Structure formats: C-alpha cells, structure tokens
C-alpha positions in Angstrom: -11.3 -17.1 17.7 -12.1 -13.6 15.9 -10.6 -12.6 12.5 -7.2 -14.3 12.5 -4.4 -13.5 10.1 -1.7 -15.9 10.7 1.8 -15.9 9.1 4.4 -18.6 9.9 7.9 -18.9 8.9 10.0 -21.9 8.7 13.7 -21.9 8.7 13.9 -25.0 6.7 12.3 -23.0 3.6 13.5 -19.2 4.3 12.1 -18.3 1.0 8.7 -19.2 1.8 6.2 -17.3 4.4 3.5 -19.5 5.5 0.2 -17.4 5.5 -3.0 -18.7 6.6 -6.2 -16.3 6.6 -9.0 -17.2 9.0 -12.3 -15.7 9.1 -14.6 -14.6 12.1 -16.0 -18.1 12.4 -12.6 -19.5 12.8 -12.6 -21.2 9.2 -9.4 -21.1 7.1 -10.0 -19.1 4.0 -6.6 -18.9 2.3 -3.4 -21.1 2.4 -0.1 -20.1 1.1 2.7 -22.3 -0.5 4.6 -21.6 2.4 2.0 -22.8 4.8 1.8 -26.1 2.7 5.5 -26.6 3.1 5.5 -25.9 7.0 2.4 -28.3 7.9 1.9 -30.1 4.8 -1.8 -29.3 3.9 -2.7 -28.6 0.3 -4.9 -25.5 0.0 -7.8 -27.9 -0.9 -7.5 -29.9 2.2 -7.4 -27.2 4.8 -9.4 -24.2 3.2 -13.0 -24.2 4.5 -12.0 -26.1 7.5 -11.9 -25.2 11.0 -8.5 -23.4 11.9 -8.4 -25.3 15.4 -7.6 -28.6 13.8 -3.9 -26.9 13.2 -3.4 -26.8 16.9 -1.9 -29.7 18.8 -3.0 -28.3 22.2 -5.3 -25.7 23.4 -4.2 -22.2 23.1 -2.7 -21.0 26.7 -5.3 -19.3 28.9 -3.1 -16.2 28.6 -3.6 -16.0 24.7 -7.3 -16.5 25.1 -7.8 -13.4 27.6 -5.5 -11.5 25.3 -7.6 -12.3 22.4 -10.9 -11.3 24.4 -9.2 -8.2 25.2 -7.7 -7.3 22.1 -4.1 -7.5 23.5 -0.9 -8.4 21.8 0.5 -11.8 23.0 3.6 -13.5 22.9 4.2 -17.4 23.7 4.8 -20.8 22.8 2.2 -23.0 20.6 2.0 -26.5 19.5 0.7 -26.9 15.9 -0.1 -30.2 14.1 0.9 -30.8 10.5 -0.9 -33.2 8.4 1.0 -36.2 9.3 -0.2 -35.5 12.7 3.4 -34.7 14.1 3.6 -31.7 16.7 5.3 -28.6 15.4 6.5 -26.2 18.1 6.4 -22.7 17.5 6.8 -19.1 19.3 3.7 -17.4 18.4 3.6 -13.4 18.3 -0.1 -12.1 18.3 -0.8 -8.6 17.6 -4.2 -7.0 17.0 -4.4 -4.9 13.8 -7.4 -2.6 12.4 -8.1 -3.4 8.8 -9.1 -0.9 6.2 -12.8 -1.6 7.1 -12.0 -0.8 10.9 -12.4 -4.6 11.8 -9.9 -5.9 14.4 -7.8 -8.7 12.8 -4.9 -10.8 14.6 -1.7 -10.8 12.9 0.2 -14.0 14.1 3.8 -14.9 13.3 4.7 -18.4 14.5 8.5 -19.3 14.3 10.1 -22.6 15.0 12.3 -22.0 18.0 15.8 -21.1 17.2 18.7 -20.6 19.6 20.5 -17.8 17.4 17.2 -15.4 17.5 18.6 -12.0 18.7 17.6 -8.6 18.8 18.7 -8.0 15.1 16.3 -10.6 13.8 13.4 -9.1 16.0 14.4 -5.8 14.6 14.3 -6.8 11.0 10.9 -8.6 11.1 9.6 -5.5 12.8 10.5 -3.2 9.9 9.0 -5.3 7.0 5.3 -4.5 6.4 3.0 -7.5 7.8 -0.1 -6.6 5.9 -1.0 -4.7 2.6 -3.8 -2.2 2.8 -7.2 -2.7 1.1 -7.7 -0.5 -1.8 -8.9 -0.7 -5.6 -5.7 0.6 -7.3 -3.6 -2.5 -7.3 -3.4 -6.1 -5.9 0.0 -6.9 -4.8 2.2 -9.6 -4.0 5.6 -9.4 -2.0 8.7 -11.6 -1.1 11.6 -10.7 1.3 14.5 -13.3 0.9 17.5 -12.8 3.2 20.7 -14.0 2.1 21.5 -15.3 5.7 18.3 -17.0 6.7 19.8 -17.5 10.3 20.3 -13.9 10.6 17.6 -12.5 8.5 19.1 -9.0 8.6 19.4 -6.6 5.7 18.8 -3.1 4.5 16.2 -4.3 1.6 12.6 -3.2 2.0 9.4 -2.6 0.1 6.2 -0.8 0.7 2.8 -0.2 -0.6 1.4 3.4 0.8 -2.2 4.5 0.3 -2.2 8.0 -1.0 -5.2 10.6 -1.4 -7.6 10.4 -4.4 -7.4 6.3 -4.5 -3.7 6.6 -5.5 -1.0 4.2 -3.9 2.7 4.4 -3.8 4.9 1.5 -4.5 8.2 1.6 -3.0 11.4 -0.6 -3.1 14.9 0.3 -1.6 18.4 -1.2 -0.8 20.6 -0.1 1.9 24.1 -1.6 1.2 25.5 -4.2 3.7 24.0 -6.6 6.2 23.6 -6.7 9.9 21.8 -4.7 12.5 23.3 -1.2 10.9 21.8 -1.8 7.6 18.4 -2.9 9.1 18.6 0.4 11.4 19.4 2.6 8.3 16.6 1.0 6.4 14.2 1.3 9.2 14.9 5.1 9.2 14.4 5.5 5.6 11.2 3.6 5.4 9.7 5.6 8.0 10.9 9.0 6.3 9.4 7.8 3.0 6.0 7.1 4.6 5.9 10.5 6.5 7.0 12.2 3.2 4.2 10.4 1.2 1.8 11.6 3.7 2.5 15.1 2.7 1.6 14.0 -0.7 5.1 15.0 -2.7 5.7 14.1 -6.2 8.2 11.2 -6.4 11.2 13.4 -7.6 10.4 15.9 -4.8 10.0 12.9 -2.3 13.4 11.7 -3.3 15.1 14.9 -2.9 13.7 15.6 0.6 15.0 12.0 1.6 18.5 12.7 0.0 18.6 16.1 2.3 17.5 13.8 5.2 20.7 11.4 4.7 22.9 14.4 4.1 21.5 16.2 7.3 22.4 12.8 9.2 25.8 12.5 7.6 26.6 16.1 9.0 25.2 15.4 12.3 27.3 12.0 12.5 24.4 9.7 12.7 25.6 8.3 9.4 29.1 8.1 7.6 29.6 8.7 3.9 31.0 5.2 3.2 28.1 3.5 5.2 25.3 5.1 3.5 25.2 3.6 0.0 21.1 3.4 -0.4 19.0 3.3 -3.4 15.3 3.7 -3.7 12.6 3.5 -6.4 9.4 5.7 -5.6 6.3 5.0 -8.0 3.0 6.5 -7.6 0.1 4.7 -9.5 -3.3 6.8 -10.2 -6.3 4.1 -10.8 -8.3 7.0 -12.3 -6.0 8.0 -15.1 -3.9 5.0 -15.3 -0.9 6.7 -15.2 2.4 5.8 -13.2 4.8 8.4 -12.0 8.2 7.2 -10.9 11.6 8.6 -9.6 14.7 6.6 -8.8 17.7 7.3 -6.6 20.2 4.9 -8.1 17.7 2.0 -8.4 16.8 -0.5 -11.0 13.9 0.3 -13.2 10.8 -1.9 -12.8 9.6 -4.2 -15.4 6.2 -4.1 -16.9 4.0 -6.7 -18.3 1.0 -5.6 -20.3 -2.0 -7.7 -20.9 -1.1 -8.3 -24.4 1.8 -10.4 -22.9 4.6 -7.7 -23.8 7.4 -7.5 -21.4 9.7 -4.8 -21.1 11.9 -2.6 -18.6 10.2 0.8 -17.9 12.4 3.9 -18.9 13.2 5.8 -15.6 15.4 8.9 -15.7 18.5 7.7 -13.5 19.1 9.5 -10.3 22.2 9.3 -8.0 21.9 7.0 -5.0 20.8 8.6 -1.7 23.1 10.7 0.2 25.2 11.9 -2.9 23.6 15.3 -2.8 23.9 18.2 -5.3 22.2 16.0 -8.2 18.5 16.4 -9.2 16.1 13.6 -9.4 13.8 13.6 -12.3 10.1 12.0 -12.5 9.1 9.9 -15.3 5.3 9.3 -16.4 4.1 6.3 -18.1 0.6 5.2 -18.9 -0.2 1.5 -17.9 -3.0 -0.4 -19.2 -5.5 -2.1 -17.0 -4.4 -5.7 -15.7 -0.8 -4.8 -16.1 1.9 -6.0 -13.8 4.5 -3.9 -12.4 7.5 -5.6 -11.1 9.9 -3.7 -8.4 12.8 -5.6 -7.0 16.3 -5.0 -5.6 19.6 -6.1 -7.2 19.8 -9.1 -5.2 17.1 -10.6 -7.4 19.0 -10.2 -10.7 22.7 -10.1 -9.7 24.9 -13.1 -8.3 28.5 -14.3 -8.4 27.6 -16.1 -11.4 25.4 -13.6 -13.2 25.6 -10.1 -14.1 22.8 -7.5 -13.8 22.1 -7.5 -17.4 21.9 -11.2 -17.8 19.7 -11.2 -14.5 17.4 -8.6 -15.8 16.8 -10.6 -19.1 16.1 -13.9 -17.1 13.5 -11.6 -15.2 12.0 -10.6 -18.4 11.8 -14.3 -19.7 10.1 -15.5 -16.2 7.6 -12.9 -16.8 6.6 -14.1 -20.4 4.3 -16.3 -18.8 3.3 -14.6 -15.5 1.3 -16.5 -12.7 -2.4 -16.1 -12.3 -2.0 -13.7 -9.5 0.7 -11.4 -8.2 1.4 -13.9 -5.7 1.8 -16.8 -8.0 4.0 -14.3 -10.2 6.2 -13.7 -7.3 6.6 -17.5 -7.0 7.3 -18.0 -10.5 10.1 -15.0 -10.3 11.7 -16.7 -7.4 11.6 -20.2 -9.0 13.3 -19.2 -12.2 15.9 -16.8 -10.8 16.7 -17.9 -7.3 16.7 -21.8 -7.2 19.0 -21.7 -4.3 19.7 -19.3 -1.3 20.4 -15.5 -2.9 23.8 -14.0 -2.8 22.4 -10.8 -1.5 19.1 -9.8 0.2 16.1 -9.7 -2.0 13.0 -7.6 -1.9 10.3 -8.3 -4.6 7.0 -6.2 -5.1 4.5 -7.3 -7.8 1.3 -5.0 -8.5 -1.5 -5.9 -11.0 -3.1 -2.4 -11.9 -6.7 -1.7 -11.9 -8.6 1.2 -13.7 -11.2 2.9 -11.8 -13.9 4.0 -14.3 -17.5 5.5 -14.4 -18.8 2.9 -11.7 -16.3 4.2 -8.9 -15.9 8.1 -10.1 -17.9 10.9 -11.0 -16.6 14.3 -11.7 -17.9 17.8 -12.4 -16.7 21.0 -13.8 -18.0 24.0 -11.5 -18.7 27.8 -12.4 -17.2 30.0 -9.9 -20.8 30.8 -8.9 -22.1 30.7 -5.3 -25.6 29.7 -6.8 -24.0 26.3 -8.0 -23.4 25.0 -4.5 -26.8 23.8 -4.1 -26.8 21.9 -7.4 -23.3 20.4 -6.4 -25.1 18.9 -3.2 -27.7 17.5 -5.2 -25.5 15.8 -7.8 -23.4 14.3 -5.0 -26.5 12.8 -3.4 -27.8 11.3 -6.5 -24.2 9.8 -7.1 -24.4 8.3 -3.8 -27.8 6.8 -4.5 -26.5 5.1 -7.4 -23.6 3.7 -5.5 -26.0 2.5 -2.6 -24.5 4.9 -0.1 -27.5 6.9 0.7 -26.6 6.5 4.6 -23.6 8.8 3.7 -25.5 11.4 1.8 -26.0 13.9 4.8 -22.4 14.1 5.8 -21.1 14.1 2.2 -23.4 17.0 1.3 -21.9 18.9 4.0 -18.6 18.3 2.9 -19.1 19.0 -0.5 -20.8 22.5 0.5 -18.0 23.7 2.6 -15.3 22.6 0.2 -17.2 24.0 -2.9 -17.7 27.2 -1.1 -14.5 27.6 0.0 -13.1 27.2 -3.6 -15.5 29.8 -4.9 -14.6 32.4 -2.1 -11.0 31.9 -1.9 -9.5 30.1 -5.1 -9.8 30.6 -9.0 -11.3 28.8 -11.5 -11.4 26.3 -13.1 -13.1 24.4 -10.1 -13.8 20.6 -10.2 -15.8 18.3 -8.0 -15.0 14.6 -8.0 -16.2 11.8 -5.9 -14.6 8.5 -5.8 -15.7 5.2 -4.4 -13.0 3.2 -3.2 -12.2 1.4 -0.1 -13.1 4.9 1.4 -15.6 7.3 -0.1 -13.4 10.3 -1.1 -14.7 13.8 -1.9 -12.4 16.1 -3.7 -12.5 19.8 -5.1 -9.9 20.9 -7.2 -8.9 24.8 -8.1 -6.0 26.5 -9.8 -4.7 28.2 -6.9 -1.8 27.1 -5.4 -2.4 28.6 -1.9 -2.9 25.8 0.9 -5.9 26.7 3.2 -5.5 26.4 6.8 -7.7 25.1 9.6 -8.4 27.4 12.2 -11.1 27.6 15.0 -13.7 30.4 14.4 -14.9 32.4 17.2 -18.3 32.8 18.2 -18.7 36.3 16.7 -17.1 35.3 13.4 -19.7 35.0 10.4 -17.2 32.5 8.7 -14.0 30.5 9.0 -15.8 27.2 10.1 -15.6 25.4 6.8 -12.3 23.4 7.0 -12.9 22.9 10.7 -16.2 21.3 10.1 -14.7 19.2 7.3 -12.1 18.1 9.7 -15.0 17.0 12.1 -16.9 15.1 9.5 -14.2 13.2 7.7 -12.1 10.5 8.8 -9.0 12.0 7.1 -8.6 15.1 4.9 -5.7 17.1 3.4 -4.2 19.1 0.5 -2.0 17.9 -2.5 -0.8 20.3 -4.9 -1.1 19.7 -8.7 0.8 21.0 -11.9 -2.4 23.3 -12.3 -3.1 24.4 -8.7 -4.3 22.2 -5.7 -6.8 19.6 -4.6 -8.4 19.4 -1.2 -9.7 16.1 -0.4 -11.7 14.6 2.4 -12.3 10.8 3.1 -15.2 9.1 5.2 -15.6 5.3 5.5 -18.7 4.0 3.3 -21.4 2.6 5.5 -20.7 -0.9 7.0 -23.3 -2.5 4.9 -21.9 -1.3 1.6 -18.0 -1.9 1.7 -16.6 -2.0 -1.5 -13.9 -4.7 -2.1 -11.3 -4.9 -5.0 -13.1 -6.3 -8.0 -16.5 -5.4 -6.8 -17.9 -2.7 -8.9 -20.0 -0.2 -7.5 -23.7 0.1 -8.6 -24.6 2.2 -11.8 -23.6 1.5 -15.4 -21.5 3.8 -17.5 -23.7 6.2 -19.4 -26.0 6.5 -16.7 -26.0 10.2 -15.6 -26.2 9.1 -12.0 -23.2 6.5 -12.5 -20.8 9.6 -13.2 -20.8 9.7 -16.7 -22.3 13.4 -16.5 -18.9 15.2 -16.4 -20.1 18.5 -17.8 -20.5 21.9 -16.1 -22.9 22.4 -13.6 -25.2 25.1 -14.0 -27.1 27.0 -11.3 -30.5 26.1 -10.5 
C-alpha cells in the first residue's frame, strides 16, 4: 500500500479529526482519538495490525492504479468499524513528499453529506494537512468550525520551517464566516508563507502583510469593512532558545514552562491588519527547553456566556496540568473550554520547544584570512564524521569553501561558520556586511564568480537572511538516507568532545 497517512473526519463529532498513520508494510502505527470515535478501535486494539482490516471491501481498481502511479485519486470506499458495521466514506487521496523525500499518501475520508459544496472543499484545502519534520518543535493542532455543516471560516494556523533550523508559528483570524472569509484567509496564509520564505523579521512581515491588504482595498479586491483580520507571527530558534513574536491585533500566546508555571506572554499590541499607518513591534522571549507555546484564536476563549478575560483564565487553568504531548494538550484544552459546539471558529496550535545543543550544532569564529579556508574544510569534515555523515563530507566541504571564501573576499569580519544537524544538514556563514550576494553565471574566461552558482547546484536550498549585525548565507542539503535524524534522536558526539562541536574558538591558519 506504500506509506499511508489516513485522515478521516466524522460530522457526528466535528471537533475530532480521525487520523491514522500506516507504514510502508501496511501496518497501523498511530491512532488518534478521532479515529477511535469514528471506527471504535482503541489504539491498543489496532496499532500494530494491518490497515486492510479497516476496509469492508477491496479498494477500487482505480485507486490501486493511482497508488502505483503515485497519482491523486478521489472516490467512495467502504470502511469497517470495530463492531463489524460498514461505514461508507468519500476518500480523497493525494501523494505527498515528506521531509525525507519519501512519498506518503494523505487520505481524507468523509462520510457522504448532501450539503457538501465548493465552500467546504475550499476551506479544507486551505488548512495544512501535515506538519513538517524538524527538531525545533513538536506540534499539535485543532481546527473547530462554528458551523460543522458548512465548515467554512477565516481562522487558520500554520507551521513554517525557516532557515537555520528555526520555525515560524502562525495563527490568524479573518472576521466573519462563509466563502468570503475563507478566500481572504487563503490569500493571507499564502502571503505569510511567501514573506516567511524571504526570512523577514516578525514585525517586518506583518508590516508587509498590512501593506498587501491596503493595496487590495485600494484595488477593490477587499473593502474596509470586510477585512477585520488579526494575526500572530512567532519565530522560534532552537539553537538560542529565543522566540520573537509580533501581533497584528491578535491575542498573546500562553506559555507553560517545565517547572509548571503558566502565564500569558507579553507581546507588544499592534493594530489589526488593514488599518495602516501604525507600526508593529517585535517582542523577544527566552523559552526554556520542553516548554509549551499555545497559540489560539478568540473563538477558543470568548463566547456568548464568557468574556475574553474569563476565557483566558480558564485556558491557563486547563494548562496547569498539560497533556503528555501537544496533541493530548489540545484535547485537554478543547474538553475544558469547549464542551459543546463553539460560538465562533477556533484555531489552536500547541508547540513543545526543543533546544539543539552541541550534539546538533557546531560553530567557529573565522579570521578574515584566505589561509583559514583549508582549516574550515577540515573542521567541517571532522564534525560530519562525529555525526556519522561522512558521505556528505565532499559536498559540504565544497559549500564551506565557497561560502567562507566569499565572506573573506567580499564581506567584513567577524565571520562565523556554523553547521546544524537538523532534519536537513545546514551550513551557514555569517558576516557583518548587510550586502546581499547575487547569483550569476560566470563566463568561461572569468577567473571567479562561480561560488554561489556552485553552492546553488550542490545544495537543495540556499539563501540569505539579514541579522541585526549583518547577514547569514545558508545552504541546506539532505543528510544521507541511512542517517536521517528524527526529532528526539540526538546526533553522535558528546558535549565536550572537540568533534562534537564544543570547540567554538577561532580557527587559526594551518
């Protein structure tokens, strides 16, 4: 069957998404509470068993052909619940490439509903269906529509991988319901992802997003009275442990630290999107390892019978005993604050933070001396050997050589080389110059100009981000297939070993 990621939603319990993970052997490896509500199996009764026992009839031949060809497919299927009853469902199958470049299948099976229409399909297509694999955070999410039959609203959440192993956590809310709110939400979410790819700081990103809405108002795409959108954009850095946030009229997130302390973070308030003329301000907070960041929309804490202040206190009370995982914490929050149908759409994002120490990160200060390039290559090769990534040494040494040489020739000290072993292998070179380098294709007669072109050919992704002290040029390449790093799985090497990245002193020329 290939790798199957099955997601099934039942209208009888709209708050619960039934999610099942099935490995390449066709064996169930994970089972959500929503899946239990839909089909009746407890996790211990189905995890480890073949997924085919969930089918009341064979998959259609068209589905089998599409699976072999790795093509999307939509059609009816018959599932079997624990009692042996048949559950008819409409299955939408879409092949996805995960962070390890393996093809997985995303399947969403919905019980047929005569009111399903284009607005419902639009809303479902706009929310993220899977979360990227990275070490910075472990996440749990919930989306609860106020109208389970329509399922359409303007709330959204997102988890966006950034350069340097950082991650952006986003939650937003477009006022109103219906297809207009969903369409506006979709444009905002796409714009946030595009701006995040440019590596803008949170306050700068919201400024650009605000300008975009103002342009749409001027062009007549949106009206002033119909926008009413809020957004919180947070960037978490697992190397420094800092989280930088900016708010456009959105509620501040809650923080649960490992010692059990629970509080709302202080975030500089900014105007809602579309107001214009007022600045956004970023707030930086250090977040301890294994803390929980809880981002949400106002539908979670405000209702006809409860004001926002009371709802926020109830949220903190529910977090006094968080669940064992972000998903379990989402369940606890929903059970405590939303025992019935919510009055407004709700988006909830819970992220458990991780710190990447010496077993994942190695950095060195470099003198602005061309002779140091050879030493930088040797140090990089030694670090990869400590991480068990010798197969990536040749490519990494070339990337290091080109980036360090470029910084020495065209930038200003201090210069820093940093390697990060995340879901990807990341090489970064930072300097104090704010000038952004440009890729160009050198002619045959040119003696230079091939550095960044070569980096672009060797790396899976590369780019530049500006910092308060200059800029960082980064390049990502996937680790060798036999040594893919998973969250919670430390790289080889112990803190204190020189090859494990504990040596962060200046490199001297050989």
